[in-house]
C-alpha positions in Angstrom: 64.7 4.9 -12.1 62.7 1.7 -11.9 64.0 -1.8 -11.1 61.8 -4.9 -11.0 63.3 -8.1 -9.7 61.7 -11.5 -9.8 58.2 -10.1 -9.6 55.5 -12.7 -9.0 51.8 -11.9 -9.0 48.7 -14.0 -8.4 44.9 -13.5 -8.1 44.0 -16.1 -5.4 45.3 -19.4 -6.6 45.8 -18.2 -10.2 49.4 -17.1 -11.0 49.6 -14.2 -13.4 53.3 -13.1 -13.4 56.2 -15.4 -13.3 59.5 -13.8 -12.2 59.5 -10.6 -14.1 62.8 -8.7 -14.3 62.6 -5.2 -15.8 64.6 -1.9 -15.8 63.4 1.5 -16.8 66.0 4.3 -17.0 65.2 7.9 -16.0 63.8 9.7 -19.0 63.2 6.5 -21.0 60.1 5.5 -22.9 59.5 1.8 -22.6 56.8 -0.3 -24.3 55.2 -3.3 -22.6 53.8 -5.3 -25.5 51.6 -8.4 -25.5 48.2 -9.8 -26.3 45.2 -9.5 -24.0 45.9 -11.8 -21.0 49.7 -11.6 -21.4 50.1 -9.9 -18.0 50.5 -6.2 -19.0 47.8 -4.7 -16.9 48.6 -7.0 -14.0 52.2 -5.7 -14.1 51.0 -2.1 -14.0 48.7 -2.9 -11.0 51.5 -4.7 -9.3 53.8 -1.7 -9.6 51.2 0.3 -7.7 50.2 -2.5 -5.3 46.7 -2.1 -6.7 45.3 -5.6 -7.1 47.2 -8.8 -7.3 49.2 -10.4 -4.4 52.9 -9.9 -5.2 56.3 -11.0 -4.2 59.7 -10.0 -5.5 61.2 -6.5 -5.4 60.2 -3.2 -6.9 62.7 -0.3 -6.5 61.9 3.3 -7.6 64.6 5.9 -7.6 66.8 3.7 -5.3 64.0 3.1 -2.8 62.4 -0.3 -2.3 58.6 -0.2 -2.5 58.2 -3.3 -0.3 55.5 -2.5 2.2 54.6 0.8 0.6 50.8 1.0 -0.1 49.2 2.3 -3.2 48.8 5.9 -1.9 52.4 6.0 -0.7 53.6 4.8 -4.1 51.6 7.6 -5.8 53.2 10.1 -3.5 56.6 8.8 -4.4 55.9 9.6 -8.1 54.1 6.6 -9.7 51.0 7.7 -11.7 48.7 5.3 -13.6 46.5 6.2 -16.5 44.2 3.1 -16.4 42.7 1.3 -19.4 39.2 2.4 -18.6 40.3 6.1 -18.2 38.0 6.7 -15.2 36.7 10.1 -16.4 33.8 11.1 -14.2 30.8 11.8 -16.5 29.0 14.1 -14.0 32.1 16.4 -13.6 33.6 18.9 -16.0 37.0 18.3 -17.5 38.4 21.0 -15.2 36.9 19.2 -12.1 38.3 15.9 -13.3 41.7 17.4 -13.6 41.5 19.1 -10.1 41.0 15.6 -8.6 44.8 15.1 -9.1 45.4 18.0 -6.6 43.1 16.6 -4.0 44.4 13.0 -4.3 48.1 14.1 -3.9 47.8 16.8 -1.3 51.2 17.6 0.0 53.0 16.7 -3.2 54.1 19.3 -5.8 51.6 19.0 -8.7 51.1 20.9 -12.0 48.3 23.4 -12.2 45.8 23.3 -15.0 47.5 26.2 -16.9 50.7 24.2 -17.0 49.1 21.0 -18.3 47.1 23.0 -20.9 50.4 24.3 -22.3 51.4 20.7 -22.9 48.2 19.8 -24.6 46.9 22.6 -26.9 43.5 20.9 -27.4 42.8 20.8 -23.7 41.7 24.4 -23.0 38.7 24.1 -25.2 37.6 21.0 -23.3 37.8 22.4 -19.7 34.1 23.3 -19.4 32.7 20.2 -21.1 31.2 17.5 -18.9 32.8 14.1 -18.9 29.9 12.5 -20.8 30.3 15.0 -23.6 33.8 13.8 -24.6 34.7 11.4 -27.4 36.9 8.5 -26.6 40.0 10.3 -27.9 39.2 13.4 -25.8 38.6 11.2 -22.7 42.0 9.6 -23.2 43.7 13.0 -23.6 42.1 14.2 -20.3 43.2 11.0 -18.5 46.8 11.5 -19.6 46.7 15.1 -18.7 45.3 14.2 -15.2 48.1 11.7 -14.8 50.7 14.4 -15.7 49.2 16.8 -13.2 50.7 14.6 -10.5 54.2 15.5 -11.8 55.0 11.8 -11.8 58.5 10.4 -11.6 57.1 7.5 -13.8 53.9 7.7 -15.8 52.2 4.3 -16.5 49.9 4.2 -19.5 47.7 1.1 -19.6 46.4 0.4 -23.2 46.1 4.1 -24.1 45.1 3.3 -27.7 42.3 0.9 -26.7 39.1 1.8 -28.6 40.6 4.7 -30.5 40.5 5.1 -34.3 44.1 4.7 -35.7 44.5 8.4 -36.5 43.3 9.5 -33.0 45.6 6.9 -31.4 48.6 8.3 -33.4 47.7 11.9 -32.5 47.7 10.9 -28.8 51.0 9.1 -29.2 52.5 12.3 -30.6 51.1 14.3 -27.7 52.7 11.9 -25.2 56.0 12.1 -27.1 55.9 15.8 -27.0 55.1 15.9 -23.3 58.1 13.5 -22.7 60.4 15.8 -24.6 59.3 18.9 -22.7 59.2 17.4 -19.3 62.0 14.8 -19.5 59.3 12.4 -18.5 59.8 8.6 -17.9 57.0 6.5 -19.4 56.0 2.9 -19.3 53.3 2.1 -22.0 51.4 -1.2 -21.9 50.0 -1.7 -25.4 48.9 -4.2 -28.1 49.3 -1.6 -30.8 52.9 -1.7 -32.1 52.2 1.4 -34.2 51.2 3.4 -31.1 53.9 2.2 -28.8 56.8 2.8 -31.2 55.8 6.5 -31.6 56.5 7.3 -28.0 59.0 4.7 -26.7 62.5 3.5 -27.5 62.7 0.1 -25.7 60.5 -2.9 -25.7 59.5 -5.7 -23.3 57.3 -8.4 -24.8 55.2 -10.4 -22.4 53.5 -13.7 -23.0 51.6 -15.7 -20.3 53.2 -13.6 -17.5 56.8 -13.9 -18.6 59.2 -11.7 -20.5 59.9 -13.4 -23.9 61.9 -10.5 -25.5 63.6 -7.3 -24.4 65.5 -4.8 -26.6 65.2 -1.7 -28.7 62.8 -1.3 -31.6 65.6 -2.2 -34.1 66.2 -5.5 -32.4 62.4 -6.1 -32.2 62.0 -5.4 -35.9 64.9 -7.7 -36.7 62.9 -10.7 -35.4 59.6 -10.6 -37.3 58.6 -14.0 -35.8 58.0 -12.2 -32.5 55.1 -10.3 -33.9 53.7 -13.4 -35.6 54.0 -15.6 -32.6 53.1 -13.3 -29.7 51.1 -10.4 -31.1 49.0 -11.7 -34.0 45.4 -12.1 -33.2 
């Protein structure tokens, strides 16, 4: 599904990623763990060509993305749910969701009824304005909007950020259920181990722009020093 080879990224003279190699299989749930500043969000943006200057190779579904701009990558099936959610406060939830249709004209997308079947809490929110939503509701709408693009690979950047633990777990279960129903492939950038393990099976751990561990959750749990060294605040 996704192959990342020797990915380097920089902001001006500041290097942010140092030779990242990563593989995400079709239908997999992969967690990208690390502290703030580890390079998680930079990697997400690099996959979409949406920020840092990059070198290396990114291959999606057997196709190299070299030279493909952000909009083209979205049309090929990459969808990002950003850390700041980007819910428009002056639009209703329905209008926020409809933006996915306009942004990806020409690509098959879900309709609102389909995405509402995935998220039972969503129908009651459709007529609310963006500024009337709680943090958890905003994140739910942001994930739903990402799914409306019928992505090949859904990128979730810090989905638990700012959410109470119970709300974060509820959202993780919703993502897991959507994965099961759609056969969805997900890459989740997170600091919260509890959230990430609810909706993923495999882990990449980043520190200072490099991969310092990769393996399944059992392998991660077998090395408790990883959490203490790379994730403790």
